[in-house]
N, C-alpha and C positions, 0 to 999 in steps of 0.2 A: 651543280658546279662544273658540269661538262661544257665545253665550248659549243656555242650555237652555230647555226648554218652560216651566218655572215663571218664569224670568226674562223670557221673551218675553211671557207673559201679564201680568206686572206692568208691563213697559214700555208695553204697549199700553193698559193701564188707567190710565196716568198722564194726568191732565187739566190739570195746572198748566202754568206757563210753562217751556218747555224750557231757557231760559237760566239757570233757577235750579238745574239739575242740575249735579253735578260733571262733569268732562271724560270720564271713562270711561263713565258712564251716558248722557251726551249723545251720545258716539260710537256706542254700541250702539243708541240710539233712532234716529239718522240712518241707521245701517246697515240697519235693518229696513225702511226706506222704499225701499231699492233692490230692484227685483224680482229674485227668484231669486238672492239674494246668496250663499246656501250652495252652490248648484250652480256658480256662477261662481268662487267661491274654490276649490272642488274641482277645477275644470278648470285653474286656474292652478297649483295644486300638482301636478297630473298633468303639465302641460307642463314643469315644472321637474324632475320625478323620472323621467320616462319614459326618456329617453336613457341616464342612468347605470344604471338598473335593467336595461334591456334589454341593454345592453352587457355587464353582469356575467353575465346569463343566457346570452348567446350564447358568452361566453368559457368558462363551465362546460360548455356543450354541446360545444364544440370540444375541450376537455380530455378529456372522456369518450370522444369519437370517436377522438382520437389515441391514447389509452391502449389502447382496444380493438384498434386497428390494430397498435400496437407489440407487444402480447403474441402476436399472430398471426404477425408477420413476423420476430421475433427468432429467428434460427436458433441462436444461442449458448444462449439459454434452453432451446430444445427439446433441444439436446444435453445440457445439464446435467440436465434432467428425465429424459432417457433413462439417464444414469448413475445417477440416484437409483433408477429402476426396476430397473436391472440389479443394483445393490447389494442392494435389497430382495429380489429373486428369489434371489440367492445366499444371503442369510441365511435365507430361508424355504424353501430347497430341501429337498424330501422331505416337506413339510407341505402342509396344505390351501391355504395362501396362496402356494405356490411357483408359478413359471411364470405369473405374472400378466401380462395384456396391458396393464394400466394401473393407475392409482391416483387417488384423489380428491385434489385439490390441498390440501384442508385437512390431509392427512397430512404436508405439508411442515413444519408447526409442531411435529411430534413427532419430527423427525430428531435433535435434540440429546438426546432421552431415551435413545437407544441408545448406551451407553457402550462404549468399547474397553478392552482390558487395560492400555494405556498411560495414565497419568494425564493428564487434560486433553484427551483425544482422544475424539471421538464420531463418529457416522456422517456428520455434516455435514463434519467435518474430513477424513474419508476421501474423501468425494465431491469436496471441493476439491483434495485431493492428486491424485486421479485426473484431474480436469479439467486441472490444471497439467501432468500427465504426458502427457495426450492432445494438448492444444492450449492454449498459453498464452493464446490469444485468448478462450477460454471464461471466463477469470477476469474479463473486463471486460463481461460481459453486463448488469450493472446500469446501466452508462452508456448502454445502448441503450434504456432504459425511463425517459426523463425525465418523462413525464406520468403514470406509473402511481402514483407517490406522491401527486400532486395529486388524481388521480381517486379515490383511496381515501378522501378527505375530503369528497367531494361526494355529496349525497343526490339521487338522480334524482327522487324524489317531491317534494322541495322545489322543484326546478327546474321541474317540471311545474306545481305549484300556483302558483308565482309567475308563470309565463307565462299561466296562465288568469286570474289576478287582473288583470294588465295588460290582457289582451284584454277582460275584462268592463268595466273602467273606460273603455276607449276606446269600447266599444259603447254604454255608457250616455251618454257625451258625444255620440254621434251619434244618439241617440233623438229621438223627436218632442217629448218633454217637456224636452229639454235646453235650457239657457239659454246655449248657446255663441253668441258673437257672430261677426261676419265675420272677425275677426282670428285665431280659433282653427281655422277650417276648413282652412287649409293644413297646420297641425300635425297635425290628425286624419287627413288623407289620408296624410301621410308616416308617421304612427304605424301605420296599417293596413298599409302596404307593408313596414315593418320587422317587423311581427308575422308576416306571411306568410313572410318570409325566415327568421325564427327557427323557425317551425313546420317549414319544409323541412329546416333543419339538425337539428332534433330527430328528424324521421323518419329521416334518414340515420344519426344516432347510434343510434337504436333498432335499425336493421338491422345496423349494425356490431357492436353489443353482442350481438345474437342470434347472429351468426356466430362471435364470439369464444367465447361460452358453448358453442356447438355444437362448436367446435374442441377445447375442453378437456373435452367430454362433461359439462358442468355443466348443471343444471336452469335453465331460463329462468324466473326469478321476480323480483318487484320487489326491487330492490337487489342482484341477483345480480352485476352488473358491478362494483359498488362492493366487494362481498365478494371477488370474484376479484382485483381490483387490490390490496386490502388484504393478501391472502395472499401474492401475488407480491412486493409491496413489502417485507413483513416477511422473506420468504425471501431476497430480494436483500441486505438489510442484514445478516442473520445469515451469509450466504455470504461477504460481504466481511470480516466479523470473523473468520471461520474462516480465510480466506486470509492475513490479517495474523498471526494466531496461528501458522499453519503456518510462515510466514517467520521469525517470531521464534524458534520452536522449532528450525528448521534452523540459524539463526545461533548459537543457544546450543550446539547440538551441535557445530558447526564450531569454536567457541571451545574447547569442552571437549576435542575431539580435538587441537587445537593445543597446549593446555596439557599434555595427556598426552604428546605427542611431545616437547615441551621438557623435561618432567620425566624422560622416558626418556633423553634425550640427556645431561642433567646427571648422572644415575646412571651412565651409561656412562663419562663423562669422569672422574667421581670414582673409579670402579672401576679405570680404567687408571692414575690417579695413585697410588692405593694400591699397586698391583702394582709400579709403578716404584720406589716408595719402599722396599718390602720388599727385604732383601738377597737372598733366594732367589727373588724373583719374576721373572717374565719381563721381559726388558729391552725398551726402546723400540727401534723400528727406527732404522737408520742415518740416514735423512733427517730424523729429529727433532732431531739435534744436529750440524748441519754445522760449527759452530765447534769443537766437541770433536774432530771428525774431523780438521779442519785442524791442530789443535794436537798431537794425539797420533799422527797417521799421517804427519807430514811426513817426506820422505826425508832420509837422512843427508847430511852435507857431503861434497862430492867431495874426493878426495885431491889435494893440492897438489903440483905437480911443480916443482921448483926445483933448487937446488944439490944434486947427489948426495951431497956431503959432509955437508950439514946433516941432522940427524935428522928423520925424518918425524914430524909432530905427531900426537898421539893424537886420535882422533875421539870426538865426543860419543856416548854410547849413544843409540840410537834404535830404534824399532820397525821391523821389516822392512816393506818396501812390500807392501801387500796385493796378492795375485795375482788376486783376484776379489771378488765381493760378500761382505762379512763377515757371518757368521752372528750371531744375537743372543748366543749364548754367548761367541763371540770378542769381540764388542763389550763385553760385560759384564766379561770378563777384562781387556780393554784399559783400560776405565774404572777398574777397581779397582787396576790397576798404575800408571797414569800420572795419574789424576785427583787423588790426594792426595800425590803424590811431590814432594819438595822439589827445588830446582834442583840439577843435578849439580855437583860440585866442579870447580874450574878444572883443566885438564890440566897435567901436570908439564912438558911440553915447550913451555910458552908462550913462553919467551925465544927459542928457535930459530924459532918461527913468526913472531914480531915481526921478527926479523932478516931472514927471507926476504921479508916484506912490504916492508921498507925497501929492500932491494936491487931488488925488483920495481918499486917506485915510482920509484927512481932511474934504472933502465934505461928506463922509459917516458918519463921526462923527457928523456933523451939521444937518444931516437928509436929505441932498440933495440926490436925486436919482443918483446913478452913471451912467455915460454915457456908 
């Protein structure tokens, strides 16, 4: 928003009364009378922007440092990568790529390309299943890498360039031609201290990044740490998806087995019902019809002893008491004989029986012991 060179030449060539100018032109004319106004405005802007920018740079440096330390210290990640190496060696056994000592991390992106015979299953799903079988804690390794995803979006070159620009602006404000007043000198001293601390953090980040790249046998190149974090972050996301798909597949298989078991039980019950319904089929066991047994296998009435002159009443026909566990054929014969038979006719000696019962009741009323 400051006036350009052409505008400055026009304002300096004005020879009329300044009060005749509009307010914008009058403001610019008075601004040019201030010595080193452009440098002073630049220092004011630097004072306002320095702390937020440097804080953002130091946060990015710390994220890169933490990400490099996480990929070196995460034992669960190392175990999963070892499973990937073992699976690859098993697939390539007998070929030139078999018995490999390691692999490039970029190869992790091609794991889903190796398909299995089962639909929807690839090599990454198999690695997830092996990790779950070996140790369930291996499935949570992405939670041990919270800064890797953030580090995959940070450009180291941009951080370095922004740090150099801030240092150059502070150095220009401290130069002999600077127009900094006494009020800006404490700010400049504090800015130089913060820049030294930021450079120290950057040196530590570079050392940690070099160690991480050497740990994974990757080439140390500009942006190599960001590429390493991007590969591992993508692998962690695909691994979590494979774990969830494996769980969903296991639940679907469990439900399918339960449905098959229920269907088999229904078929078995239907078969037994049909066999019971057929006349020549095998009968049900005795414990399946307790009421029928109680009705058809009840013992006969005992003989009544009373007046020897009275005729002995006839007994109702009944089935003989079972001497042991009834066989299915015996139970079928019993069911066919008694199940649909009508009630037996009244005995012919009913009047004699009633007379005996009356005499028996009268004797009990008189106190005589019943015979």
